[in-house]
mmCIF file of the C-alpha atoms, coordinates in Angstrom:
data_MODEL
# 
_entry.id   MODEL 
# 
loop_
_atom_site.group_PDB 
_atom_site.id 
_atom_site.type_symbol 
_atom_site.label_atom_id 
_atom_site.label_alt_id 
_atom_site.label_comp_id 
_atom_site.label_asym_id 
_atom_site.label_entity_id 
_atom_site.label_seq_id 
_atom_site.pdbx_PDB_ins_code 
_atom_site.Cartn_x 
_atom_site.Cartn_y 
_atom_site.Cartn_z 
_atom_site.occupancy 
_atom_site.B_iso_or_equiv 
_atom_site.pdbx_formal_charge 
_atom_site.auth_seq_id 
_atom_site.auth_comp_id 
_atom_site.auth_asym_id 
_atom_site.auth_atom_id 
_atom_site.pdbx_PDB_model_num 
ATOM 1   C CA . MET A 1 1   ? 5.594   -16.947 20.810  1.00 0.00 ? 1   MET A CA 1 
ATOM 2   C CA . ALA A 1 2   ? 7.984   -15.753 18.372  1.00 0.00 ? 2   ALA A CA 1 
ATOM 3   C CA . THR A 1 3   ? 9.421   -12.398 18.955  1.00 0.00 ? 3   THR A CA 1 
ATOM 4   C CA . ILE A 1 4   ? 11.657  -9.861  17.068  1.00 0.00 ? 4   ILE A CA 1 
ATOM 5   C CA . LEU A 1 5   ? 13.684  -7.025  18.496  1.00 0.00 ? 5   LEU A CA 1 
ATOM 6   C CA . GLY A 1 6   ? 15.127  -8.288  21.702  1.00 0.00 ? 6   GLY A CA 1 
ATOM 7   C CA . GLN A 1 7   ? 11.579  -10.097 22.270  1.00 0.00 ? 7   GLN A CA 1 
ATOM 8   C CA . ARG A 1 8   ? 9.700   -6.470  22.339  1.00 0.00 ? 8   ARG A CA 1 
ATOM 9   C CA . TYR A 1 9   ? 7.123   -7.098  18.861  1.00 0.00 ? 9   TYR A CA 1 
ATOM 10  C CA . PRO A 1 10  ? 5.767   -10.850 18.850  1.00 0.00 ? 10  PRO A CA 1 
ATOM 11  C CA . ILE A 1 11  ? 5.540   -11.945 15.191  1.00 0.00 ? 11  ILE A CA 1 
ATOM 12  C CA . LEU A 1 12  ? 2.968   -14.514 13.979  1.00 0.00 ? 12  LEU A CA 1 
ATOM 13  C CA . THR A 1 13  ? 2.750   -16.689 10.625  1.00 0.00 ? 13  THR A CA 1 
ATOM 14  C CA . LEU A 1 14  ? -0.625  -17.003 9.464   1.00 0.00 ? 14  LEU A CA 1 
ATOM 15  C CA . LYS A 1 15  ? -1.473  -20.892 7.263   1.00 0.00 ? 15  LYS A CA 1 
ATOM 16  C CA . ASN A 1 16  ? -1.824  -18.294 4.382   1.00 0.00 ? 16  ASN A CA 1 
ATOM 17  C CA . GLY A 1 17  ? 1.717   -17.451 4.754   1.00 0.00 ? 17  GLY A CA 1 
ATOM 18  C CA . LEU A 1 18  ? 1.442   -13.803 5.491   1.00 0.00 ? 18  LEU A CA 1 
ATOM 19  C CA . THR A 1 19  ? 3.632   -12.882 8.252   1.00 0.00 ? 19  THR A CA 1 
ATOM 20  C CA . VAL A 1 20  ? 2.309   -10.313 10.805  1.00 0.00 ? 20  VAL A CA 1 
ATOM 21  C CA . VAL A 1 21  ? 3.930   -8.160  13.870  1.00 0.00 ? 21  VAL A CA 1 
ATOM 22  C CA . ASN A 1 22  ? 2.111   -6.766  16.689  1.00 0.00 ? 22  ASN A CA 1 
ATOM 23  C CA . TYR A 1 23  ? 3.487   -3.505  17.035  1.00 0.00 ? 23  TYR A CA 1 
ATOM 24  C CA . GLY A 1 24  ? 3.106   -1.667  20.295  1.00 0.00 ? 24  GLY A CA 1 
ATOM 25  C CA . SER A 1 25  ? -0.694  -2.812  21.436  1.00 0.00 ? 25  SER A CA 1 
ATOM 26  C CA . ASN A 1 26  ? -1.117  -4.343  24.213  1.00 0.00 ? 26  ASN A CA 1 
ATOM 27  C CA . HIS A 1 27  ? -3.929  -7.065  23.558  1.00 0.00 ? 27  HIS A CA 1 
ATOM 28  C CA . GLU A 1 28  ? -3.716  -10.176 21.277  1.00 0.00 ? 28  GLU A CA 1 
ATOM 29  C CA . TYR A 1 29  ? -5.089  -10.222 17.491  1.00 0.00 ? 29  TYR A CA 1 
ATOM 30  C CA . THR A 1 30  ? -7.436  -12.986 17.038  1.00 0.00 ? 30  THR A CA 1 
ATOM 31  C CA . PHE A 1 31  ? -7.719  -13.974 13.159  1.00 0.00 ? 31  PHE A CA 1 
ATOM 32  C CA . ASP A 1 32  ? -10.722 -16.238 12.177  1.00 0.00 ? 32  ASP A CA 1 
ATOM 33  C CA . THR A 1 33  ? -8.314  -18.903 11.866  1.00 0.00 ? 33  THR A CA 1 
ATOM 34  C CA . ASP A 1 34  ? -8.166  -19.452 15.078  1.00 0.00 ? 34  ASP A CA 1 
ATOM 35  C CA . GLU A 1 35  ? -5.067  -18.032 14.806  1.00 0.00 ? 35  GLU A CA 1 
ATOM 36  C CA . VAL A 1 36  ? -3.628  -15.029 17.430  1.00 0.00 ? 36  VAL A CA 1 
ATOM 37  C CA . LEU A 1 37  ? -0.767  -12.987 17.627  1.00 0.00 ? 37  LEU A CA 1 
ATOM 38  C CA . GLY A 1 38  ? 0.237   -12.268 21.022  1.00 0.00 ? 38  GLY A CA 1 
ATOM 39  C CA . ALA A 1 39  ? 0.003   -8.707  23.120  1.00 0.00 ? 39  ALA A CA 1 
ATOM 40  C CA . CYS A 1 40  ? 3.389   -6.368  23.574  1.00 0.00 ? 40  CYS A CA 1 
ATOM 41  C CA . SER A 1 41  ? 3.952   -6.163  27.046  1.00 0.00 ? 41  SER A CA 1 
ATOM 42  C CA . ASP A 1 42  ? 2.909   -3.098  29.295  1.00 0.00 ? 42  ASP A CA 1 
ATOM 43  C CA . GLU A 1 43  ? 6.625   -2.108  29.043  1.00 0.00 ? 43  GLU A CA 1 
ATOM 44  C CA . VAL A 1 44  ? 6.613   -2.075  25.364  1.00 0.00 ? 44  VAL A CA 1 
ATOM 45  C CA . CYS A 1 45  ? 3.272   -0.218  25.370  1.00 0.00 ? 45  CYS A CA 1 
ATOM 46  C CA . ASN A 1 46  ? 4.419   2.780   27.062  1.00 0.00 ? 46  ASN A CA 1 
ATOM 47  C CA . ALA A 1 47  ? 7.991   2.781   25.428  1.00 0.00 ? 47  ALA A CA 1 
ATOM 48  C CA . THR A 1 48  ? 6.034   2.722   21.897  1.00 0.00 ? 48  THR A CA 1 
ATOM 49  C CA . LYS A 1 49  ? 3.483   5.709   22.980  1.00 0.00 ? 49  LYS A CA 1 
ATOM 50  C CA . LEU A 1 50  ? 3.314   8.627   20.060  1.00 0.00 ? 50  LEU A CA 1 
ATOM 51  C CA . ASP A 1 51  ? 4.872   11.731  21.544  1.00 0.00 ? 51  ASP A CA 1 
ATOM 52  C CA . PRO A 1 52  ? 3.222   13.059  24.021  1.00 0.00 ? 52  PRO A CA 1 
ATOM 53  C CA . HIS A 1 53  ? 4.471   16.498  23.569  1.00 0.00 ? 53  HIS A CA 1 
ATOM 54  C CA . HIS A 1 54  ? 2.015   16.659  20.960  1.00 0.00 ? 54  HIS A CA 1 
ATOM 55  C CA . THR A 1 55  ? 0.282   20.106  19.001  1.00 0.00 ? 55  THR A CA 1 
ATOM 56  C CA . GLY A 1 56  ? -2.725  20.473  18.902  1.00 0.00 ? 56  GLY A CA 1 
ATOM 57  C CA . ILE A 1 57  ? -5.995  22.942  18.387  1.00 0.00 ? 57  ILE A CA 1 
ATOM 58  C CA . ALA A 1 58  ? -8.112  23.512  20.968  1.00 0.00 ? 58  ALA A CA 1 
ATOM 59  C CA . ARG A 1 59  ? -12.141 24.900  20.425  1.00 0.00 ? 59  ARG A CA 1 
ATOM 60  C CA . VAL A 1 60  ? -15.487 25.073  22.289  1.00 0.00 ? 60  VAL A CA 1 
ATOM 61  C CA . ILE A 1 61  ? -18.433 24.550  20.709  1.00 0.00 ? 61  ILE A CA 1 
ATOM 62  C CA . ILE A 1 62  ? -21.561 26.159  21.979  1.00 0.00 ? 62  ILE A CA 1 
ATOM 63  C CA . ASP A 1 63  ? -24.734 24.936  21.116  1.00 0.00 ? 63  ASP A CA 1 
ATOM 64  C CA . ASN A 1 64  ? -27.531 28.310  21.470  1.00 0.00 ? 64  ASN A CA 1 
ATOM 65  C CA . ALA A 1 65  ? -30.544 27.097  21.208  1.00 0.00 ? 65  ALA A CA 1 
ATOM 66  C CA . GLY A 1 66  ? -29.930 24.932  17.978  1.00 0.00 ? 66  GLY A CA 1 
ATOM 67  C CA . SER A 1 67  ? -27.234 27.197  16.576  1.00 0.00 ? 67  SER A CA 1 
ATOM 68  C CA . ARG A 1 68  ? -23.779 26.264  17.044  1.00 0.00 ? 68  ARG A CA 1 
ATOM 69  C CA . LEU A 1 69  ? -20.661 29.056  17.713  1.00 0.00 ? 69  LEU A CA 1 
ATOM 70  C CA . SER A 1 70  ? -17.463 27.500  17.093  1.00 0.00 ? 70  SER A CA 1 
ATOM 71  C CA . VAL A 1 71  ? -14.871 29.883  19.722  1.00 0.00 ? 71  VAL A CA 1 
ATOM 72  C CA . ASN A 1 72  ? -11.131 28.919  19.284  1.00 0.00 ? 72  ASN A CA 1 
ATOM 73  C CA . ILE A 1 73  ? -8.968  28.468  22.472  1.00 0.00 ? 73  ILE A CA 1 
ATOM 74  C CA . PRO A 1 74  ? -5.673  29.926  23.203  1.00 0.00 ? 74  PRO A CA 1 
ATOM 75  C CA . GLU A 1 75  ? -3.438  27.314  24.212  1.00 0.00 ? 75  GLU A CA 1 
ATOM 76  C CA . ASP A 1 76  ? -2.601  28.925  27.456  1.00 0.00 ? 76  ASP A CA 1 
ATOM 77  C CA . LYS A 1 77  ? -6.141  28.827  28.313  1.00 0.00 ? 77  LYS A CA 1 
ATOM 78  C CA . SER A 1 78  ? -7.254  25.065  27.506  1.00 0.00 ? 78  SER A CA 1 
ATOM 79  C CA . ASP A 1 79  ? -7.131  23.990  30.808  1.00 0.00 ? 79  ASP A CA 1 
ATOM 80  C CA . ASP A 1 80  ? -9.627  26.535  32.238  1.00 0.00 ? 80  ASP A CA 1 
ATOM 81  C CA . TRP A 1 81  ? -11.540 26.780  29.076  1.00 0.00 ? 81  TRP A CA 1 
ATOM 82  C CA . ARG A 1 82  ? -14.756 27.569  30.215  1.00 0.00 ? 82  ARG A CA 1 
ATOM 83  C CA . GLU A 1 83  ? -13.696 30.526  32.572  1.00 0.00 ? 83  GLU A CA 1 
ATOM 84  C CA . TYR A 1 84  ? -12.362 31.918  29.508  1.00 0.00 ? 84  TYR A CA 1 
ATOM 85  C CA . VAL A 1 85  ? -15.460 31.266  27.494  1.00 0.00 ? 85  VAL A CA 1 
ATOM 86  C CA . PHE A 1 86  ? -17.824 33.255  30.130  1.00 0.00 ? 86  PHE A CA 1 
ATOM 87  C CA . LYS A 1 87  ? -15.514 36.484  30.448  1.00 0.00 ? 87  LYS A CA 1 
ATOM 88  C CA . GLU A 1 88  ? -15.140 36.716  26.620  1.00 0.00 ? 88  GLU A CA 1 
ATOM 89  C CA . TYR A 1 89  ? -18.508 35.345  25.675  1.00 0.00 ? 89  TYR A CA 1 
ATOM 90  C CA . SER A 1 90  ? -20.474 36.151  29.045  1.00 0.00 ? 90  SER A CA 1 
ATOM 91  C CA . GLU A 1 91  ? -24.074 35.935  26.566  1.00 0.00 ? 91  GLU A CA 1 
ATOM 92  C CA . TYR A 1 92  ? -23.430 32.155  26.078  1.00 0.00 ? 92  TYR A CA 1 
ATOM 93  C CA . LYS A 1 93  ? -22.658 31.084  29.976  1.00 0.00 ? 93  LYS A CA 1 
ATOM 94  C CA . ASP A 1 94  ? -25.827 29.898  29.906  1.00 0.00 ? 94  ASP A CA 1 
ATOM 95  C CA . CYS A 1 95  ? -25.751 27.355  26.596  1.00 0.00 ? 95  CYS A CA 1 
ATOM 96  C CA . LYS A 1 96  ? -24.401 23.897  26.687  1.00 0.00 ? 96  LYS A CA 1 
ATOM 97  C CA . MET A 1 97  ? -21.083 23.896  25.086  1.00 0.00 ? 97  MET A CA 1 
ATOM 98  C CA . TRP A 1 98  ? -18.060 21.362  25.538  1.00 0.00 ? 98  TRP A CA 1 
ATOM 99  C CA . LEU A 1 99  ? -14.400 21.532  24.681  1.00 0.00 ? 99  LEU A CA 1 
ATOM 100 C CA . ASP A 1 100 ? -12.759 19.740  21.421  1.00 0.00 ? 100 ASP A CA 1 
ATOM 101 C CA . VAL A 1 101 ? -9.399  19.179  20.911  1.00 0.00 ? 101 VAL A CA 1 
ATOM 102 C CA . PHE A 1 102 ? -7.859  18.332  17.591  1.00 0.00 ? 102 PHE A CA 1 
ATOM 103 C CA . ILE A 1 103 ? -4.118  16.347  17.732  1.00 0.00 ? 103 ILE A CA 1 
ATOM 104 C CA . ASN A 1 104 ? -1.252  16.333  15.641  1.00 0.00 ? 104 ASN A CA 1 
ATOM 105 C CA . TYR A 1 105 ? 0.161   13.290  17.004  1.00 0.00 ? 105 TYR A CA 1 
ATOM 106 C CA . GLN A 1 106 ? 4.600   13.245  16.705  1.00 0.00 ? 106 GLN A CA 1 
ATOM 107 C CA . ILE A 1 107 ? 6.489   10.195  15.862  1.00 0.00 ? 107 ILE A CA 1 
ATOM 108 C CA . SER A 1 108 ? 9.762   9.944   18.515  1.00 0.00 ? 108 SER A CA 1 
ATOM 109 C CA . ASP A 1 109 ? 13.286  8.890   17.187  1.00 0.00 ? 109 ASP A CA 1 
ATOM 110 C CA . HIS A 1 110 ? 12.531  5.662   18.836  1.00 0.00 ? 110 HIS A CA 1 
ATOM 111 C CA . ILE A 1 111 ? 9.478   4.652   16.862  1.00 0.00 ? 111 ILE A CA 1 
ATOM 112 C CA . MET A 1 112 ? 10.917  5.795   13.655  1.00 0.00 ? 112 MET A CA 1 
ATOM 113 C CA . ASP A 1 113 ? 14.041  3.723   14.269  1.00 0.00 ? 113 ASP A CA 1 
ATOM 114 C CA . ASP A 1 114 ? 11.657  0.414   15.007  1.00 0.00 ? 114 ASP A CA 1 
ATOM 115 C CA . ILE A 1 115 ? 9.482   1.046   12.258  1.00 0.00 ? 115 ILE A CA 1 
ATOM 116 C CA . LEU A 1 116 ? 11.798  1.635   9.840   1.00 0.00 ? 116 LEU A CA 1 
ATOM 117 C CA . ILE A 1 117 ? 14.096  -1.435  10.928  1.00 0.00 ? 117 ILE A CA 1 
ATOM 118 C CA . ILE A 1 118 ? 11.054  -4.003  11.146  1.00 0.00 ? 118 ILE A CA 1 
ATOM 119 C CA . ALA A 1 119 ? 9.871   -2.453  7.431   1.00 0.00 ? 119 ALA A CA 1 
ATOM 120 C CA . GLU A 1 120 ? 13.370  -3.449  5.829   1.00 0.00 ? 120 GLU A CA 1 
ATOM 121 C CA . MET A 1 121 ? 12.778  -7.329  7.395   1.00 0.00 ? 121 MET A CA 1 
ATOM 122 C CA . ASP A 1 122 ? 11.904  -9.648  4.687   1.00 0.00 ? 122 ASP A CA 1 
ATOM 123 C CA . ILE A 1 123 ? 10.327  -12.014 6.268   1.00 0.00 ? 123 ILE A CA 1 
ATOM 124 C CA . ILE A 1 124 ? 7.701   -9.586  7.643   1.00 0.00 ? 124 ILE A CA 1 
ATOM 125 C CA . ASN A 1 125 ? 4.781   -8.776  5.287   1.00 0.00 ? 125 ASN A CA 1 
ATOM 126 C CA . ILE A 1 126 ? 2.390   -6.550  7.659   1.00 0.00 ? 126 ILE A CA 1 
ATOM 127 C CA . ILE A 1 127 ? 2.923   -4.744  10.407  1.00 0.00 ? 127 ILE A CA 1 
ATOM 128 C CA . LEU A 1 128 ? -0.071  -4.087  12.692  1.00 0.00 ? 128 LEU A CA 1 
ATOM 129 C CA . VAL A 1 129 ? 0.353   -0.802  14.617  1.00 0.00 ? 129 VAL A CA 1 
ATOM 130 C CA . PRO A 1 130 ? -2.578  1.553   16.020  1.00 0.00 ? 130 PRO A CA 1 
ATOM 131 C CA . TYR A 1 131 ? -4.209  3.856   13.925  1.00 0.00 ? 131 TYR A CA 1 
ATOM 132 C CA . PRO A 1 132 ? -3.057  7.082   15.131  1.00 0.00 ? 132 PRO A CA 1 
ATOM 133 C CA . LEU A 1 133 ? 0.318   5.798   14.500  1.00 0.00 ? 133 LEU A CA 1 
ATOM 134 C CA . MET A 1 134 ? -0.589  5.154   10.657  1.00 0.00 ? 134 MET A CA 1 
ATOM 135 C CA . ASN A 1 135 ? -2.372  8.277   10.753  1.00 0.00 ? 135 ASN A CA 1 
ATOM 136 C CA . ALA A 1 136 ? 0.741   9.893   12.212  1.00 0.00 ? 136 ALA A CA 1 
ATOM 137 C CA . TRP A 1 137 ? 2.939   8.293   10.015  1.00 0.00 ? 137 TRP A CA 1 
ATOM 138 C CA . SER A 1 138 ? 0.979   8.383   6.584   1.00 0.00 ? 138 SER A CA 1 
ATOM 139 C CA . ARG A 1 139 ? 1.084   12.336  7.403   1.00 0.00 ? 139 ARG A CA 1 
ATOM 140 C CA . GLU A 1 140 ? 4.635   12.650  8.213   1.00 0.00 ? 140 GLU A CA 1 
ATOM 141 C CA . SER A 1 141 ? 5.436   10.640  4.820   1.00 0.00 ? 141 SER A CA 1 
ATOM 142 C CA . SER A 1 142 ? 3.337   12.760  2.857   1.00 0.00 ? 142 SER A CA 1 
ATOM 143 C CA . MET A 1 143 ? 5.601   15.713  4.290   1.00 0.00 ? 143 MET A CA 1 
ATOM 144 C CA . GLN A 1 144 ? 8.560   13.817  3.371   1.00 0.00 ? 144 GLN A CA 1 
ATOM 145 C CA . ARG A 1 145 ? 7.819   13.456  -0.014  1.00 0.00 ? 145 ARG A CA 1 
ATOM 146 C CA . GLU A 1 146 ? 6.791   17.008  -0.579  1.00 0.00 ? 146 GLU A CA 1 
ATOM 147 C CA . ILE A 1 147 ? 10.167  17.985  0.735   1.00 0.00 ? 147 ILE A CA 1 
ATOM 148 C CA . ALA A 1 148 ? 12.028  15.765  -1.452  1.00 0.00 ? 148 ALA A CA 1 
ATOM 149 C CA . GLU A 1 149 ? 10.227  16.543  -4.169  1.00 0.00 ? 149 GLU A CA 1 
ATOM 150 C CA . LYS A 1 150 ? 11.441  20.336  -3.992  1.00 0.00 ? 150 LYS A CA 1 
ATOM 151 C CA . MET A 1 151 ? 15.007  19.429  -2.518  1.00 0.00 ? 151 MET A CA 1 
ATOM 152 C CA . ASP A 1 152 ? 17.967  18.325  -5.228  1.00 0.00 ? 152 ASP A CA 1 
ATOM 153 C CA . ASN A 1 153 ? 19.208  16.014  -2.401  1.00 0.00 ? 153 ASN A CA 1 
ATOM 154 C CA . GLU A 1 154 ? 19.870  12.512  -2.363  1.00 0.00 ? 154 GLU A CA 1 
ATOM 155 C CA . GLY A 1 155 ? 19.671  12.381  1.156   1.00 0.00 ? 155 GLY A CA 1 
ATOM 156 C CA . VAL A 1 156 ? 16.223  13.662  1.379   1.00 0.00 ? 156 VAL A CA 1 
ATOM 157 C CA . ARG A 1 157 ? 15.240  11.503  -1.195  1.00 0.00 ? 157 ARG A CA 1 
ATOM 158 C CA . GLU A 1 158 ? 16.490  8.677   0.751   1.00 0.00 ? 158 GLU A CA 1 
ATOM 159 C CA . PHE A 1 159 ? 15.232  9.518   3.927   1.00 0.00 ? 159 PHE A CA 1 
ATOM 160 C CA . SER A 1 160 ? 11.663  10.012  2.163   1.00 0.00 ? 160 SER A CA 1 
ATOM 161 C CA . SER A 1 161 ? 12.048  6.894   0.487   1.00 0.00 ? 161 SER A CA 1 
ATOM 162 C CA . ASN A 1 162 ? 12.428  4.660   3.942   1.00 0.00 ? 162 ASN A CA 1 
ATOM 163 C CA . TRP A 1 163 ? 9.330   6.230   5.097   1.00 0.00 ? 163 TRP A CA 1 
ATOM 164 C CA . GLU A 1 164 ? 6.907   5.384   2.440   1.00 0.00 ? 164 GLU A CA 1 
ATOM 165 C CA . PHE A 1 165 ? 8.868   1.668   2.398   1.00 0.00 ? 165 PHE A CA 1 
ATOM 166 C CA . ALA A 1 166 ? 7.767   1.511   6.174   1.00 0.00 ? 166 ALA A CA 1 
ATOM 167 C CA . LEU A 1 167 ? 4.084   2.358   4.781   1.00 0.00 ? 167 LEU A CA 1 
ATOM 168 C CA . LEU A 1 168 ? 3.696   -0.354  2.392   1.00 0.00 ? 168 LEU A CA 1 
ATOM 169 C CA . LYS A 1 169 ? 3.923   -2.664  5.613   1.00 0.00 ? 169 LYS A CA 1 
ATOM 170 C CA . MET A 1 170 ? 2.099   -0.642  7.983   1.00 0.00 ? 170 MET A CA 1 
ATOM 171 C CA . ARG A 1 171 ? -1.308  -1.638  8.215   1.00 0.00 ? 171 ARG A CA 1 
ATOM 172 C CA . THR A 1 172 ? -4.370  -1.792  11.025  1.00 0.00 ? 172 THR A CA 1 
ATOM 173 C CA . CYS A 1 173 ? -6.801  -4.834  11.257  1.00 0.00 ? 173 CYS A CA 1 
ATOM 174 C CA . HIS A 1 174 ? -9.932  -5.420  9.425   1.00 0.00 ? 174 HIS A CA 1 
ATOM 175 C CA . LEU A 1 175 ? -12.705 -6.704  11.675  1.00 0.00 ? 175 LEU A CA 1 
ATOM 176 C CA . ALA A 1 176 ? -14.624 -10.123 10.625  1.00 0.00 ? 176 ALA A CA 1 
ATOM 177 C CA . SER A 1 177 ? -16.969 -9.440  13.903  1.00 0.00 ? 177 SER A CA 1 
ATOM 178 C CA . ARG A 1 178 ? -17.096 -6.561  15.845  1.00 0.00 ? 178 ARG A CA 1 
ATOM 179 C CA . VAL A 1 179 ? -18.614 -8.629  18.884  1.00 0.00 ? 179 VAL A CA 1 
ATOM 180 C CA . ASP A 1 180 ? -16.314 -11.010 19.316  1.00 0.00 ? 180 ASP A CA 1 
ATOM 181 C CA . LYS A 1 181 ? -12.910 -9.334  18.027  1.00 0.00 ? 181 LYS A CA 1 
ATOM 182 C CA . ILE A 1 182 ? -12.211 -11.449 15.433  1.00 0.00 ? 182 ILE A CA 1 
ATOM 183 C CA . ASN A 1 183 ? -9.893  -10.108 12.758  1.00 0.00 ? 183 ASN A CA 1 
ATOM 184 C CA . HIS A 1 184 ? -9.474  -11.098 9.008   1.00 0.00 ? 184 HIS A CA 1 
ATOM 185 C CA . HIS A 1 185 ? -6.818  -13.378 8.195   1.00 0.00 ? 185 HIS A CA 1 
ATOM 186 C CA . ASP A 1 186 ? -6.120  -11.879 4.824   1.00 0.00 ? 186 ASP A CA 1 
ATOM 187 C CA . ARG A 1 187 ? -7.811  -8.547  4.957   1.00 0.00 ? 187 ARG A CA 1 
ATOM 188 C CA . PHE A 1 188 ? -6.182  -5.152  6.665   1.00 0.00 ? 188 PHE A CA 1 
ATOM 189 C CA . CYS A 1 189 ? -6.695  -1.538  6.507   1.00 0.00 ? 189 CYS A CA 1 
ATOM 190 C CA . GLY A 1 190 ? -4.088  0.724   5.089   1.00 0.00 ? 190 GLY A CA 1 
ATOM 191 C CA . SER A 1 191 ? -4.186  4.742   4.867   1.00 0.00 ? 191 SER A CA 1 
ATOM 192 C CA . GLU A 1 192 ? -5.037  6.968   1.575   1.00 0.00 ? 192 GLU A CA 1 
ATOM 193 C CA . GLU A 1 193 ? -1.565  7.742   1.598   1.00 0.00 ? 193 GLU A CA 1 
ATOM 194 C CA . SER A 1 194 ? 0.190   4.016   1.755   1.00 0.00 ? 194 SER A CA 1 
ATOM 195 C CA . SER A 1 195 ? -2.174  3.433   -1.384  1.00 0.00 ? 195 SER A CA 1 
ATOM 196 C CA . LEU A 1 196 ? -0.102  6.046   -2.919  1.00 0.00 ? 196 LEU A CA 1 
ATOM 197 C CA . ALA A 1 197 ? 3.192   4.502   -1.253  1.00 0.00 ? 197 ALA A CA 1 
ATOM 198 C CA . GLU A 1 198 ? 2.135   1.490   -2.848  1.00 0.00 ? 198 GLU A CA 1 
ATOM 199 C CA . ARG A 1 199 ? 3.608   3.537   -6.458  1.00 0.00 ? 199 ARG A CA 1 
ATOM 200 C CA . LEU A 1 200 ? 6.538   3.252   -5.323  1.00 0.00 ? 200 LEU A CA 1 
ATOM 201 C CA . THR A 1 201 ? 8.067   -0.446  -5.662  1.00 0.00 ? 201 THR A CA 1 
ATOM 202 C CA . VAL A 1 202 ? 11.477  -1.077  -4.712  1.00 0.00 ? 202 VAL A CA 1 
ATOM 203 C CA . PRO A 1 203 ? 12.878  -4.661  -5.413  1.00 0.00 ? 203 PRO A CA 1 
ATOM 204 C CA . ALA A 1 204 ? 15.333  -5.696  -2.983  1.00 0.00 ? 204 ALA A CA 1 
ATOM 205 C CA . GLN A 1 205 ? 18.196  -5.634  -6.273  1.00 0.00 ? 205 GLN A CA 1 
ATOM 206 C CA . ASN A 1 206 ? 17.946  -1.973  -6.106  1.00 0.00 ? 206 ASN A CA 1 
ATOM 207 C CA . ARG A 1 207 ? 18.353  -1.118  -2.213  1.00 0.00 ? 207 ARG A CA 1 
ATOM 208 C CA . THR A 1 208 ? 21.652  -1.367  -0.549  1.00 0.00 ? 208 THR A CA 1 
ATOM 209 C CA . LEU A 1 209 ? 22.695  -1.217  3.244   1.00 0.00 ? 209 LEU A CA 1 
ATOM 210 C CA . VAL A 1 210 ? 25.345  1.769   3.676   1.00 0.00 ? 210 VAL A CA 1 
ATOM 211 C CA . ASP A 1 211 ? 26.823  2.901   7.029   1.00 0.00 ? 211 ASP A CA 1 
ATOM 212 C CA . GLY A 1 212 ? 23.333  1.585   8.456   1.00 0.00 ? 212 GLY A CA 1 
ATOM 213 C CA . VAL A 1 213 ? 20.569  3.268   5.818   1.00 0.00 ? 213 VAL A CA 1 
ATOM 214 C CA . TRP A 1 214 ? 18.704  1.663   2.802   1.00 0.00 ? 214 TRP A CA 1 
ATOM 215 C CA . LYS A 1 215 ? 19.571  3.900   -0.523  1.00 0.00 ? 215 LYS A CA 1 
ATOM 216 C CA . VAL A 1 216 ? 17.675  3.657   -3.316  1.00 0.00 ? 216 VAL A CA 1 
ATOM 217 C CA . LEU A 1 217 ? 19.871  2.860   -6.628  1.00 0.00 ? 217 LEU A CA 1 
ATOM 218 C CA . SER A 1 218 ? 17.629  4.264   -9.101  1.00 0.00 ? 218 SER A CA 1 
ATOM 219 C CA . ASP A 1 219 ? 15.317  6.885   -9.907  1.00 0.00 ? 219 ASP A CA 1 
ATOM 220 C CA . GLU A 1 220 ? 13.422  4.959   -11.819 1.00 0.00 ? 220 GLU A CA 1 
ATOM 221 C CA . TYR A 1 221 ? 10.918  3.874   -8.869  1.00 0.00 ? 221 TYR A CA 1 
ATOM 222 C CA . LYS A 1 222 ? 9.857   7.278   -7.805  1.00 0.00 ? 222 LYS A CA 1 
ATOM 223 C CA . VAL A 1 223 ? 6.110   7.572   -6.652  1.00 0.00 ? 223 VAL A CA 1 
ATOM 224 C CA . GLU A 1 224 ? 4.512   9.486   -9.886  1.00 0.00 ? 224 GLU A CA 1 
# 
């Protein structure tokens, strides 16, 4: 099985010429051409988990005879949310209720470094990632672009460009058969942000490696 970055991430060149890499998934990817992209080891999967120190919002949904009430829960009360609701909203103690948690995962430096390195490999066409990672990367790319647009700073623009360049290759699989877990070999799923990033076309001749950082040589390739 072919791998990259110290034998951590399996890669496969499909019959159609696309080279795909498995970033962090502990399962194989089977394509509708009977080709199989190998799984990452458990050690690699654990190392590429999104930052466990994520930020998030918790609220309780109370179903009161078909009428729904939403109650925000203080961060220090999320483990004992039921007791908090019973105390503050005792009139609803006999109602059906549950806790909803909304998570904004954070990208670790380890993940960022790996993804940026892989994205710069000409041989790699598609970086297959778990959906939460693509979602978190898309959100961060959007924030980086907004900051870059507001600041007259070359370093900030270059950093934002690198994130969006990686997003150009980042995808999840498109299932051909949900039952058999077979994936299309020529269809992949991107994000809304990756669609926007497609406007950023930076040919190799307009990028150069300086002190380990890829520099964009022209402003011509900014996102419009």
